[in-house]
C-alpha positions in Angstrom: 113.2 70.7 90.4 112.8 68.9 87.1 114.7 65.8 86.3 116.9 67.9 84.0 117.6 70.3 86.8 118.4 67.5 89.3 120.9 66.0 86.8 122.9 69.2 86.8 125.3 70.3 89.5 123.3 72.8 91.6 125.1 75.0 94.2 123.7 77.5 96.6 125.8 80.3 98.1 125.6 83.9 99.3 126.0 86.4 96.5 129.2 88.5 96.2 130.1 91.7 94.3 131.7 89.6 91.6 128.4 88.0 90.8 126.8 91.3 89.7 127.0 90.9 86.0 125.8 87.3 86.1 122.9 88.4 88.2 122.0 91.1 85.7 122.1 88.4 83.0 119.2 86.5 84.6 117.1 89.7 84.7 115.1 90.1 81.4 114.5 93.6 80.2 110.8 92.6 79.9 110.5 91.7 83.6 108.4 93.9 85.8 107.3 95.9 82.7 110.8 97.1 82.2 111.1 98.4 85.8 113.5 95.8 87.3 115.3 97.4 90.3 118.0 94.8 90.6 120.8 96.9 89.0 119.9 99.7 91.4 119.7 97.6 94.6 122.1 94.6 94.3 125.2 96.3 95.7 123.3 98.0 98.5 121.6 94.7 99.4 124.9 92.9 99.8 125.9 95.4 102.5 122.5 95.9 104.2 122.4 94.8 107.8 120.1 91.9 108.3 119.9 91.0 104.6 121.2 87.8 103.0 121.3 87.5 99.2 121.4 83.9 97.9 122.1 82.7 94.4 121.8 79.3 92.7 124.5 78.2 90.3 124.3 75.4 87.7 127.5 74.6 85.9 129.1 77.7 87.3 126.4 79.9 85.9 124.2 82.0 88.2 120.6 81.0 87.4 118.5 82.3 90.3 118.5 84.8 93.2 116.5 85.4 96.3 117.1 87.7 99.2 116.0 87.4 102.8 115.7 90.5 105.1 115.4 90.0 108.8 112.8 92.5 110.3 110.5 92.9 113.3 113.5 92.7 115.6 114.6 89.4 114.1 111.2 87.7 114.4 110.3 87.8 110.7 112.1 87.2 107.4 110.9 89.0 104.3 111.6 87.3 101.0 112.4 89.8 98.2 113.9 89.9 94.7 113.3 86.4 93.4 114.8 86.1 89.9 115.3 83.0 87.7 117.1 82.9 84.3 114.5 83.2 81.5 115.5 80.0 79.8 115.1 78.0 83.1 111.8 79.3 84.4 109.0 76.8 85.3 111.7 74.1 86.0 111.3 74.2 89.8 114.5 76.3 90.4 112.7 79.1 92.2 111.0 76.7 94.6 114.2 74.8 95.3 116.1 78.0 96.0 113.3 79.2 98.4 113.4 75.9 100.2 117.1 76.3 100.6 116.8 79.8 102.0 114.1 78.8 104.4 116.2 75.9 105.7 119.2 78.2 106.1 117.1 80.7 108.1 115.7 78.0 110.3 119.2 76.7 111.0 121.0 80.0 111.5 118.2 82.2 112.9 116.0 79.9 115.0 114.3 83.0 116.6 112.6 83.8 113.2 109.0 82.6 113.5 107.3 84.1 110.4 108.0 84.5 106.6 106.4 87.5 104.8 106.4 88.4 101.1 104.7 90.6 98.6 103.1 89.5 95.3 101.8 91.5 92.3 99.2 89.0 91.2 96.1 87.4 92.7 97.2 84.5 94.9 95.9 81.1 93.9 93.8 79.0 96.3 96.8 76.8 96.8 98.9 79.8 97.9 96.3 81.1 100.2 96.1 77.6 101.8 99.8 78.1 102.8 99.8 81.8 103.7 97.7 84.3 105.6 96.5 87.4 103.7 97.9 90.4 105.7 97.0 93.3 103.4 96.2 94.5 99.9 97.1 97.8 98.2 95.7 98.9 94.8 98.4 100.4 92.5 97.9 103.4 90.2 100.7 103.6 87.6 101.5 106.7 85.7 104.2 107.7 83.2 105.4 110.9 81.5 108.3 112.9 80.4 109.8 114.9 83.3 109.2 118.1 81.4 105.4 117.4 81.5 105.2 116.7 85.2 105.1 120.4 86.1 101.9 121.0 84.0 100.4 117.8 85.5 101.1 119.1 89.0 99.6 122.6 88.2 96.5 121.0 86.8 96.0 118.8 89.9 96.7 121.8 92.2 93.8 123.7 90.5 91.6 120.7 90.7 92.4 120.1 94.4 91.8 123.7 95.3 88.2 123.4 93.9 87.4 120.5 96.2 85.1 121.7 99.0 86.7 119.4 101.6 90.3 120.2 100.7 92.5 120.9 103.8 93.0 124.6 104.4 96.4 124.0 106.1 97.8 121.9 103.3 100.0 118.8 103.6 103.0 118.7 105.9 106.4 117.2 105.2 107.8 115.4 108.2 111.4 115.1 109.3 112.6 111.7 110.2 112.0 111.9 113.9 108.4 113.2 113.4 107.7 110.4 110.9 109.0 107.7 113.2 107.0 109.0 116.1 103.8 109.3 114.1 103.9 106.0 112.3 104.0 104.1 115.6 101.0 106.0 117.1 97.8 104.1 117.8 95.9 106.4 115.5 98.0 105.6 112.5 98.4 101.9 113.3 94.8 101.2 114.0 93.1 103.6 111.5 95.5 104.0 108.5 98.0 101.2 108.1 96.7 98.3 105.9 96.6 95.2 108.0 98.5 97.2 110.7 101.5 97.0 108.3 103.9 99.7 107.1 104.5 99.0 103.4 107.3 100.8 101.8 107.4 100.0 98.1 106.9 96.2 98.3 108.5 95.8 101.7 106.1 95.0 104.5 107.1 95.8 108.1 105.3 95.7 111.4 105.0 99.1 113.1 107.5 98.4 115.8 110.5 100.3 117.0 113.0 97.7 115.7 111.9 98.4 112.1 112.5 102.2 112.2 116.2 101.6 111.3 115.1 99.7 108.2 112.9 102.6 107.1 115.8 105.1 107.9 118.0 103.4 105.3 115.5 104.0 102.6 115.8 107.8 102.4 112.1 108.2 102.3 110.1 111.5 102.0 107.2 111.4 104.5 104.2 113.7 103.9 100.9 113.8 105.8 97.7 115.9 105.3 97.8 117.0 109.0 100.7 116.8 111.4 98.5 115.4 114.3 96.0 112.6 113.8 96.3 112.7 110.0 93.8 111.2 107.6 96.5 110.2 105.2 100.2 109.5 105.6 102.5 108.9 102.7 106.1 107.8 102.0 108.0 108.1 98.8 111.2 106.4 97.6 114.1 108.2 95.9 113.9 107.8 92.1 116.2 105.2 90.6 117.2 104.2 87.1 115.3 101.3 85.4 115.8 99.5 82.0 112.5 100.7 80.5 114.3 103.5 78.6 117.9 104.8 78.7 116.8 107.8 80.7 113.9 106.2 82.7 113.5 106.8 86.4 111.1 104.9 88.7 109.7 105.8 92.1 107.0 104.6 94.5 104.6 106.4 96.7 102.7 104.5 99.4 99.7 106.3 100.8 97.8 105.0 103.9 94.3 106.3 104.5 90.8 106.1 103.1 89.9 109.8 102.8 90.0 110.5 99.0 90.7 114.2 99.4 93.5 113.6 101.9 95.0 110.9 99.7 94.9 113.2 96.6 96.5 116.0 98.7 99.5 114.0 99.9 99.9 112.4 96.4 100.2 115.9 94.9 102.5 117.1 97.6 104.9 114.2 97.0 105.1 115.1 93.3 105.7 118.7 94.1 108.6 117.7 96.4 110.2 115.7 93.6 109.5 118.1 90.8 112.7 120.2 90.9 115.1 117.2 90.8 113.5 115.0 88.1 114.8 114.5 84.5 114.2 112.0 81.7 111.2 109.6 81.5 109.2 108.9 84.7 107.2 105.8 85.6 105.7 106.0 89.1 103.5 103.7 91.1 101.2 104.9 93.9 99.9 102.3 96.3 96.5 103.1 98.0 93.6 101.5 99.7 91.5 99.7 97.0 88.5 101.8 98.1 90.1 105.0 96.9 91.9 103.8 93.8 89.1 104.8 91.3 88.8 108.2 92.9 92.5 108.8 92.7 92.5 107.7 89.1 89.8 110.1 88.2 91.7 112.9 90.0 94.7 112.1 87.8 92.8 112.4 84.5 94.7 115.2 82.7 95.6 117.2 79.7 99.3 117.3 80.5 100.6 114.2 78.6 100.7 112.1 81.7 99.5 108.6 80.8 98.3 105.6 82.8 101.1 103.0 82.6 99.0 100.0 83.7 95.4 99.4 84.6 94.3 98.4 88.1 96.6 95.9 89.9 97.4 95.0 93.4 100.2 94.5 95.9 99.3 91.5 98.1 101.1 90.9 101.4 101.2 87.3 102.5 102.6 85.7 105.7 103.1 82.2 107.1 104.6 80.6 110.1 108.2 79.4 109.6 
């Protein structure tokens, strides 16, 4: 931390419900392209089993937040949600908070052996010297009025039906038990999961029985191109409100697999499943293998007023020994 930061009284503690407004005060409306999820997740995080939410205070003001989620049966901690007040960024506060959280985990959870996190930018050589690169996903970002999504879906349906290798059986929506059984099979783990990692939104989990409860809490929609030995498996979050616009909703679709036609099919099926319930303005990210990103983008070219929200970017999963 800077000399100015060191001179102030700095306190670390676990967050409480009463800290909600101060936490929102450190979240700029420009952060995450206007898609900050903190308002939608803060209260849930406080009560989630295995999650600790830490805050930094300076002069009784909340200036930073970081959460730590215990996963992989308690063997790994996932850092999520780092926030620092806009006027205090680049002062070393984030690093100091993460060191505090790391020390807390080492002291209170000595069985934890690894730290995992996600990043939305290319890691520097210095970062890669500290972490192992576990996996990468390419992100396709789209946006539209909910009233235009139906035309987009219809256009993609027509396009998909013209593909010679499109599946005659069509995608299958799995119930929770089917999804949990399938995602742990050798076929899915070895052939589809990036770095043998289940990635839901920005949350990386090993495909082990202990993590199924974490996934259960997320109320995900699971869709595959085939029920048995699929070429693509997808999971979609429930939409949630974001600051981008007063009526904006955001959701995330993670698709695992390298068959472009299968990826397109399950992507379309996820949108069809959501279509009846959506209102307002939609911004949605779809995470895929980098090898199929350009093909999916071309598939999504449309005349239905659905726009590309961002150009190519990546979700990078990193891990290090604790």
